[in-house]
C-alpha positions as CSV (number, residue, x, y, z in Angstrom):
1,M,69.1,33.3,17.6
2,R,66.0,35.1,16.3
3,Y,64.6,38.7,16.5
4,I,61.2,38.8,17.0
5,I,59.9,41.8,15.7
6,L,57.5,43.9,18.0
7,S,55.1,44.0,15.1
8,S,52.1,45.4,17.3
9,L,54.2,48.5,18.6
10,L,53.0,50.5,15.5
11,I,52.3,54.1,15.7
12,S,49.7,54.4,12.6
13,L,49.8,58.1,11.0
14,L,48.1,56.9,8.2
15,M,46.3,59.5,5.7
16,V,43.2,59.5,3.9
17,S,44.4,59.3,-0.2
18,C,45.6,62.3,-1.1
19,L,44.0,65.0,1.3
20,N,44.6,68.3,0.4
21,T,42.8,71.6,0.8
22,E,43.6,72.8,-3.0
23,S,41.9,71.7,-6.2
24,N,42.0,68.4,-7.8
25,A,43.7,70.0,-10.5
26,D,45.9,71.6,-8.6
27,I,46.9,68.3,-6.7
28,Q,47.8,67.2,-10.2
29,A,49.8,69.6,-11.0
30,E,52.2,69.1,-7.7
31,T,55.2,67.6,-8.5
32,N,56.4,65.2,-5.6
33,V,58.8,66.7,-2.8
34,K,62.2,64.8,-2.4
35,E,62.9,63.8,1.0
36,P,59.5,65.4,2.0
37,Y,60.1,65.0,5.9
38,E,62.6,64.7,8.5
39,M,61.8,62.4,11.6
40,E,63.8,61.9,14.9
41,F,63.3,60.2,17.9
42,D,63.8,61.3,21.6
43,L,63.1,59.2,25.2
44,K,63.0,61.3,28.5
45,H,63.5,59.4,31.8
46,N,61.0,60.3,34.4
47,D,62.8,57.7,36.8
48,A,63.7,54.0,36.5
49,L,59.6,53.1,35.6
50,Y,58.8,56.0,33.5
51,A,59.9,57.2,30.4
52,Q,58.7,59.5,27.5
53,L,59.0,58.5,23.9
54,Q,59.2,61.1,21.7
55,I,58.5,61.4,18.1
56,K,60.0,64.7,16.1
57,I,58.5,65.0,12.7
58,K,59.7,67.8,10.4
59,P,57.2,68.2,7.1
60,K,59.0,69.7,4.1
61,P,57.7,73.0,3.4
62,G,54.3,72.5,0.9
63,T,54.2,68.7,2.5
64,Y,51.9,68.0,5.5
65,F,50.0,65.0,7.0
66,I,47.0,64.6,9.3
67,S,47.4,65.0,13.1
68,P,46.5,61.7,15.6
69,N,44.2,64.0,17.3
70,S,42.0,65.1,14.5
71,P,38.5,65.1,14.8
72,G,36.0,62.7,12.9
73,D,36.8,58.4,12.0
74,Y,39.4,59.3,9.6
75,K,41.1,56.2,8.5
76,G,44.5,57.8,8.7
77,K,44.6,58.9,12.0
78,M,47.3,58.1,13.9
79,K,47.4,54.8,16.1
80,W,49.0,53.4,18.9
81,S,49.1,49.6,19.9
82,I,51.8,48.1,22.2
83,E,52.1,44.4,22.4
84,G,54.3,42.2,24.6
85,Y,55.4,42.7,28.1
86,H,58.3,44.8,28.3
87,I,56.7,48.2,28.2
88,G,53.0,49.6,28.7
89,I,51.2,53.1,27.6
90,E,50.6,55.1,30.4
91,N,47.4,56.4,28.8
92,D,46.0,56.9,25.1
93,L,46.6,60.7,25.2
94,L,49.5,61.6,22.1
95,V,50.3,64.9,23.5
96,E,51.1,67.1,20.0
97,S,53.4,70.0,20.4
98,P,52.2,72.5,19.1
99,F,48.5,72.0,18.7
100,C,47.9,71.8,15.7
101,P,44.6,74.0,14.1
102,E,41.5,72.6,12.4
103,E,40.9,73.0,8.8
104,I,38.0,71.8,6.8
105,D,38.7,68.8,4.6
106,P,37.5,69.4,0.9
107,F,36.9,65.9,0.3
108,T,34.9,65.4,3.5
109,S,33.9,68.8,4.2
110,M,34.6,67.9,7.9
111,P,37.2,69.3,10.1
112,A,40.6,67.8,10.2
113,K,44.1,68.8,11.9
114,I,46.7,68.8,9.0
115,V,50.1,69.3,10.2
116,R,52.1,71.4,8.1
117,T,55.3,72.2,11.2
118,N,57.6,70.7,12.4
119,T,55.4,68.7,15.2
120,T,56.6,66.8,18.4
121,Y,54.2,63.9,19.8
122,T,55.0,62.7,23.0
123,Q,53.6,59.3,24.7
124,G,54.5,58.1,28.0
125,L,55.2,54.9,28.9
126,S,55.8,52.3,31.9
127,I,58.8,50.3,32.1
128,K,57.8,46.8,33.2
129,T,61.2,45.6,34.3
130,Q,64.7,46.6,34.6
131,E,66.2,43.6,32.6
132,D,68.2,44.2,29.5
133,F,65.7,44.0,26.3
134,V,65.4,44.8,22.6
135,I,62.3,45.7,20.8
136,Q,61.1,47.1,17.2
137,G,58.7,49.8,17.0
138,F,57.4,51.3,13.4
139,V,56.0,55.1,12.7
140,H,53.5,54.4,9.2
141,F,52.0,57.4,7.7
142,V,51.1,58.9,4.2
143,I,52.9,62.1,3.6
144,E,51.5,64.5,1.1
145,P,51.1,65.9,-1.6
146,N,53.6,62.7,-2.7
147,C,50.5,60.3,-1.4
148,T,53.2,57.8,-0.5
149,M,53.3,55.4,2.4
150,E,56.2,55.7,4.7
151,H,57.5,52.9,7.3
152,V,60.0,54.5,9.8
153,G,61.5,51.9,11.9
154,F,62.8,52.8,15.8
155,I,64.4,50.4,18.4
156,L,64.0,50.7,22.0
157,T,66.9,49.2,24.4
158,Q,67.5,49.1,27.5
159,K,70.9,47.9,28.8
160,D,72.1,47.6,32.9
161,G,68.3,49.1,33.6
162,R,68.5,52.2,31.4
163,M,66.2,52.5,28.0
164,S,67.0,54.5,25.0
165,V,66.0,54.7,21.8
166,R,67.4,54.9,17.9
167,K,65.8,55.1,14.7
168,G,66.6,52.1,12.6
169,N,65.1,48.2,12.3
170,L,66.7,44.7,13.9
171,G,66.6,43.6,10.4
172,E,69.4,45.6,9.3
173,L,71.7,45.0,12.3
174,E,74.8,43.1,10.8
175,R,74.8,39.5,12.3
176,K,76.8,36.6,12.2
177,P,75.8,33.4,10.9
178,N,75.1,30.7,13.3
179,H,78.1,28.6,14.2
180,Q,77.3,24.7,13.2
181,L,77.7,24.1,17.1
182,G,75.7,27.6,18.1
183,G,72.9,29.2,18.2
184,W,70.4,26.2,19.3
185,Y,67.5,27.5,21.5
186,C,65.4,24.3,22.7
187,P,63.3,25.6,26.0
188,D,61.0,22.8,25.7
189,N,64.0,20.0,26.2
190,L,62.9,19.4,29.7
191,N,63.7,15.6,29.3
192,M,67.4,15.9,29.6
193,F,67.5,19.6,31.3
194,P,65.0,20.0,33.4
195,P,64.9,23.0,35.7
196,V,67.6,23.6,38.3
197,N,67.2,25.7,41.7
198,L,69.7,28.5,41.9
199,A,71.4,27.0,44.8
200,E,72.0,23.7,42.8
201,W,73.2,25.4,39.9
202,N,77.0,23.9,40.3
203,K,75.6,20.3,40.9
204,V,74.8,19.7,37.2
205,P,76.6,17.2,35.4
206,V,79.6,18.3,33.2
207,I,82.5,16.6,30.7
208,K,85.4,18.7,31.7
209,D,88.2,16.8,30.4
210,H,87.1,15.3,26.9
211,F,85.0,15.8,24.3
212,P,81.5,13.9,24.8
213,S,80.7,10.6,23.9
214,K,77.0,10.3,22.1
215,E,76.0,8.2,25.5
216,E,77.2,11.8,27.5
217,I,74.9,13.8,25.3
218,R,72.2,11.6,25.7
219,T,72.4,11.8,29.6
220,G,72.6,15.5,29.6
221,S,76.1,16.1,30.6
222,S,76.8,17.7,27.7
223,L,74.9,18.8,24.4
224,M,77.6,19.4,21.6
225,Y,78.6,16.3,19.9
226,L,82.1,16.7,17.8
227,D,82.5,13.8,15.0
228,E,86.0,12.7,14.2
229,E,86.8,15.5,11.5
230,Q,85.4,18.2,13.9
231,Q,87.4,17.2,16.9
232,K,90.6,17.6,14.4
233,R,90.2,21.3,14.6
234,A,88.7,21.8,18.1
235,K,89.9,21.9,21.3
236,I,88.3,22.1,24.9
237,A,87.9,25.8,26.0
238,P,89.9,26.5,29.5
239,I,86.9,27.2,31.3
240,N,85.7,26.2,35.0
241,L,82.8,24.4,34.5
242,P,80.0,24.5,35.2
243,A,79.8,28.2,35.1
244,L,76.9,30.6,35.9
245,A,76.4,33.5,33.1
246,T,73.7,35.4,31.6
247,Y,72.8,35.3,28.0
248,F,70.1,37.9,26.0
249,N,67.9,35.2,24.7
250,E,66.4,36.4,21.6
251,S,63.5,34.6,21.4
252,V,61.8,36.0,24.4
253,L,63.1,39.0,24.1
254,K,65.0,39.1,27.8
255,K,68.2,38.7,29.5
256,E,68.4,34.7,31.7
257,L,70.4,33.0,33.7
258,I,72.2,30.1,32.1
259,I,74.5,27.6,33.1
260,V,77.6,27.0,31.0
261,I,78.3,23.3,31.2
262,Q,80.4,22.9,27.9
263,A,83.0,25.1,26.0
264,V,84.8,24.2,22.7
265,E,87.3,26.1,20.4
266,I,86.9,25.1,16.8
267,D,87.7,27.0,14.0
268,G,88.9,30.5,15.7
269,E,85.8,30.8,17.5
270,T,85.0,29.3,21.5
271,I,81.1,27.9,21.4
272,V,79.6,27.0,24.9
273,G,76.6,25.0,25.6
274,F,74.4,25.9,28.4
275,R,71.2,25.3,30.3
276,Y,68.7,27.2,31.3
277,L,67.8,27.3,34.9
278,N,64.2,27.3,33.7
279,G,64.7,24.2,31.6
280,G,66.0,23.9,28.4
281,N,69.2,24.2,26.5
282,G,70.7,26.3,24.1
283,S,74.7,27.1,22.6
284,A,76.3,30.8,21.3
285,R,79.8,32.2,20.9
286,I,81.3,33.0,24.4
287,E,81.0,36.6,23.5
288,E,77.3,36.7,23.7
289,V,77.2,35.7,27.1
290,N,78.4,37.1,30.5
291,F,79.9,35.0,33.1
292,V,78.4,36.2,36.5
293,N,78.8,35.1,40.5
294,A,75.7,33.7,42.0
295,P,73.4,36.0,43.4
296,D,72.5,36.1,46.9
297,Q,69.0,34.9,46.6
298,T,66.7,32.2,46.4
299,Q,65.3,31.3,42.8
300,D,63.4,28.0,42.9
301,F,61.3,26.7,40.2
302,V,57.9,24.2,40.5
303,F,58.5,21.3,38.4
304,I,55.9,18.4,37.7
305,Q,55.6,15.7,35.8
306,D,52.3,13.3,35.6
307,T,50.6,11.1,33.2
308,I,47.2,11.8,32.2
309,N,45.1,9.0,30.0
310,T,44.2,10.9,27.3
311,V,46.0,12.5,24.0
312,P,48.0,15.9,23.9
313,S,45.1,17.5,21.6
314,K,42.7,17.0,24.4
315,I,44.9,18.5,26.9
316,W,46.0,21.4,24.9
317,N,42.3,22.3,23.7
318,N,41.5,22.3,27.5
319,I,44.1,24.8,28.4
320,I,43.4,27.2,25.4
321,K,39.7,26.7,24.1
322,P,37.5,29.5,25.6
323,N,37.0,29.6,29.4
324,G,39.4,26.6,29.3
325,I,41.8,25.7,32.3
326,G,44.7,28.2,31.0
327,T,47.8,28.0,33.2
328,G,48.3,27.3,36.3
329,H,49.2,30.9,37.5
330,G,45.5,31.8,36.5
331,K,44.2,29.0,39.2
332,N,40.3,29.9,38.3
333,T,41.3,32.9,36.5
334,S,40.0,33.0,33.0
335,Y,42.8,34.1,30.3
336,K,41.7,37.1,27.8
337,T,44.1,35.8,24.9
338,D,43.7,34.2,21.5
339,W,46.9,31.9,22.6
340,H,48.7,32.8,19.5
341,R,52.4,33.2,19.7
342,G,53.2,37.2,20.3
343,S,49.7,37.4,21.6
344,K,49.4,39.7,25.2
345,I,48.3,38.0,28.6
346,E,47.6,40.1,31.5
347,I,46.8,38.3,34.9
348,D,46.8,39.6,38.1
349,N,50.1,41.9,38.8
350,M,51.6,40.1,35.5
351,R,51.9,41.3,31.8
352,G,53.3,38.9,29.8
353,E,53.7,37.3,26.3
354,V,52.8,33.9,24.8
355,T,56.4,33.3,23.3
356,A,56.1,29.4,22.5
357,N,53.0,28.2,20.8
358,W,53.7,24.4,19.1
359,E,50.1,23.0,18.9
360,N,49.8,19.9,20.8
361,M,53.4,19.9,21.8
362,Y,54.6,22.8,23.9
363,L,53.7,26.1,25.6
364,Q,55.4,28.6,26.9
365,L,54.3,32.1,28.6
366,D,57.0,35.1,29.6
367,Y,56.1,37.4,32.1
368,Y,57.5,40.0,34.4
369,K,56.5,39.5,37.6
370,D,57.3,42.6,40.2
371,G,59.9,43.6,37.7
372,K,61.4,40.3,37.5
373,P,61.2,37.3,34.7
374,Y,58.9,34.8,35.3
375,V,58.0,31.9,33.0
376,E,55.4,29.3,32.5
377,K,56.3,26.4,30.6
378,V,53.9,23.1,29.6
379,L,55.6,19.7,27.7
380,F,53.3,17.3,26.2
381,L,55.1,14.4,25.5
382,P,52.5,11.4,23.6
383,V,53.2,7.9,25.1
384,E,54.0,5.8,22.4
385,N,51.2,3.4,21.1
386,S,48.9,4.6,23.7
387,D,46.2,7.2,24.3
388,K,48.1,8.3,27.1
389,T,50.1,11.7,27.7
390,I,53.2,12.6,29.9
391,V,53.0,16.1,30.6
392,K,55.7,18.4,32.2
393,I,55.2,21.7,33.9
394,V,57.7,24.6,35.0
395,A,56.9,27.8,36.8
396,G,58.9,30.3,38.5
397,P,61.3,31.4,39.7
398,F,59.9,31.6,43.3
399,N,61.4,32.9,46.3
400,E,60.4,31.9,49.9
401,D,57.0,31.4,48.6
402,I,57.6,28.1,47.2
403,E,56.1,25.7,48.9
404,N,52.9,27.8,48.6
405,E,53.4,27.8,44.7
406,R,54.1,23.9,44.5
407,K,51.3,23.3,46.3
408,E,48.6,25.2,44.0
409,W,50.4,23.7,41.0
410,N,49.8,20.6,42.2
411,E,46.3,21.5,42.4
412,W,45.9,23.2,39.0
413,E,47.5,19.9,37.7
414,E,44.8,17.9,39.3
415,R,42.2,20.2,37.7
416,L,43.9,19.5,34.4
417,K,44.3,15.8,34.6
418,F,40.6,15.4,35.6
419,S,39.0,17.7,33.3
420,S,41.0,16.2,30.2
421,E,40.5,13.0,31.2
422,N,36.9,13.2,31.8
423,L,36.3,16.3,29.2
424,D,34.0,14.4,26.7
425,F,31.6,13.7,30.1
426,L,31.5,17.5,31.3
427,I,31.1,18.8,28.0
428,N,28.2,16.4,27.4
429,P,27.2,14.9,30.4
430,V,23.7,13.8,29.6
431,N,24.5,11.5,26.5
432,N,27.3,10.3,28.3
433,A,25.3,8.9,31.5
434,R,23.3,6.9,29.3
């Protein structure tokens, strides 16, 4: 499992180098202040959808930094940028308390707000989902007179619909190494593990009474193969399979519904193998999954597979190029994104992120749609010894509107097929007509 650090959730409190209202000689004579400031984080909840993040900075006597509300084009002014799809900024204004008075910057002779007292900055946040998530944020600023760049991390965690904040970095968390049977993340394995509609979760094939053979692994009935030496140290865990569970997927930073299809006790641990409802597979320690009852709702996926008579690169470029076809949800809407992993996508009533970009192979977009997880996957499989590509598409989950969505996605796939197969002609119709 991997932590994805939300690097673009940055609050930049950057100073013009060594700003001071004293003379240069006085600056050179000053000694650095040990532990020149304190910083705390707090979160105030308005309701389930809105919260206020508070950053409390306490400069020690004789130290200071530039206010984000300072006039002028100072390089070090506080700036906010939030990427990802879990939370959004309610407005661009950071509320400062107490209000910081202006001083004249001796280096530029321009007015500047220089913070010398305990100050709280408040930013309104909109919470896009009630699902669990963990994201990383940072505060960056220069503290004077030390003239040092400070990097202070904080972690926003939502658990059971309640978001909290604490100081720290995700990379500092104590983590067990992946077990040799655990820690896989294969969202693209749509061949062996296609999406499963929620109503049919308990009908997926499983191997219950013996260790699976290689052939049974290849059929998708199981996914963890144990050789003879491993089998001597292992036994089948007493879990009624298949079993429905939730798992916090750190690759996409959200809790997902999974179907556990295998459970093995080995070397003092219990490792489970599972398939995602939206397709693909993974494995984890048993303490990382939470077994649940089936939700009383419909969750169906659109699943389309077709052969397109061109190579994967042409189809790929047809989707992600400027003014390209995008993915099916966009219908005829152009995406404003660079398609890099971690890039933000906003379309219609959804805010999302590119969570996988394996060039010419696999593309995944994760959103929250009306507060619920929603995913789009496109897999490109080249046909051996040909210029053909098998394309597999997953979208959902959908509820009662599944038939209309399936119709629209099929229409999108037909446009993708036609435009990809005729891409050269569409780009230069005159020359190709000759």
